[in-house]
C-alpha positions as CSV (number, residue, x, y, z in Angstrom):
1,M,84.3,104.6,94.4
2,S,88.5,106.1,95.2
3,K,90.3,106.6,91.8
4,V,93.7,104.6,92.2
5,R,96.5,107.3,91.2
6,Q,98.8,106.9,88.7
7,Y,102.5,106.7,89.7
8,A,105.5,107.1,88.1
9,L,108.8,105.8,89.7
10,C,109.8,108.9,90.1
11,D,106.7,109.9,92.3
12,V,107.2,107.0,94.4
13,R,110.5,108.0,94.8
14,D,109.6,111.4,96.0
15,E,106.9,110.0,98.1
16,V,109.0,108.0,100.2
17,K,111.6,110.9,100.4
18,A,109.0,112.8,102.2
19,L,108.2,109.7,104.7
20,V,111.9,109.6,105.3
21,S,112.7,113.2,105.8
22,Q,109.0,113.3,108.4
23,G,110.8,110.7,110.2
24,L,107.9,108.3,109.4
25,I,110.1,105.6,107.9
26,G,113.6,104.3,108.4
27,R,116.4,104.8,105.1
28,Q,117.1,100.9,106.6
29,H,113.4,99.7,106.6
30,R,112.3,97.0,104.0
31,I,110.2,98.4,101.0
32,Y,107.3,96.4,101.7
33,S,106.8,98.7,105.2
34,L,105.6,101.1,102.6
35,C,102.6,99.7,102.1
36,A,101.2,101.0,105.4
37,F,101.3,104.3,103.8
38,F,99.5,103.5,100.8
39,S,96.2,102.3,100.0
40,Y,95.4,99.1,99.0
41,R,95.0,99.6,95.4
42,D,97.9,102.6,95.4
43,W,100.2,100.0,96.8
44,L,99.4,97.1,94.2
45,H,100.0,100.0,91.4
46,I,103.2,100.7,93.1
47,E,104.3,97.3,93.4
48,R,104.0,96.9,89.7
49,I,105.9,99.7,89.0
50,L,108.7,98.8,91.4
51,E,109.1,95.1,89.9
52,A,109.2,97.0,86.7
53,H,112.2,98.4,87.4
54,D,113.5,95.6,89.3
55,F,113.2,97.1,92.8
56,L,112.2,93.6,95.4
57,L,110.0,94.2,98.5
58,R,112.8,92.6,100.5
59,D,115.1,95.7,99.2
60,S,116.3,98.6,101.8
61,V,113.9,101.7,101.2
62,I,117.5,103.6,100.7
63,E,118.0,101.5,97.3
64,L,115.1,103.0,96.1
65,I,115.4,106.5,96.9
66,G,119.5,106.5,96.4
67,P,122.3,108.0,98.5
68,E,121.5,111.3,100.0
69,I,124.2,114.0,99.3
70,W,125.5,116.3,101.7
71,A,127.2,119.6,101.5
72,N,130.6,120.0,103.1
73,D,130.2,122.9,105.3
């Protein structure tokens, strides 16, 4: 039996930032499209975390990870 990983909001954000930086998902995609990258049991836990922090599954990924800061060259 596999154990459900315990996530905190900062963990979810880090995972999603990694997916975006790898090009596996876009910033404009909806949060619900992230479920393809997590196991079913983990996703249920992640959904509860997101809902507890007032994120909607129809929100864009960029709303979850926040704006990116670009250094001026």
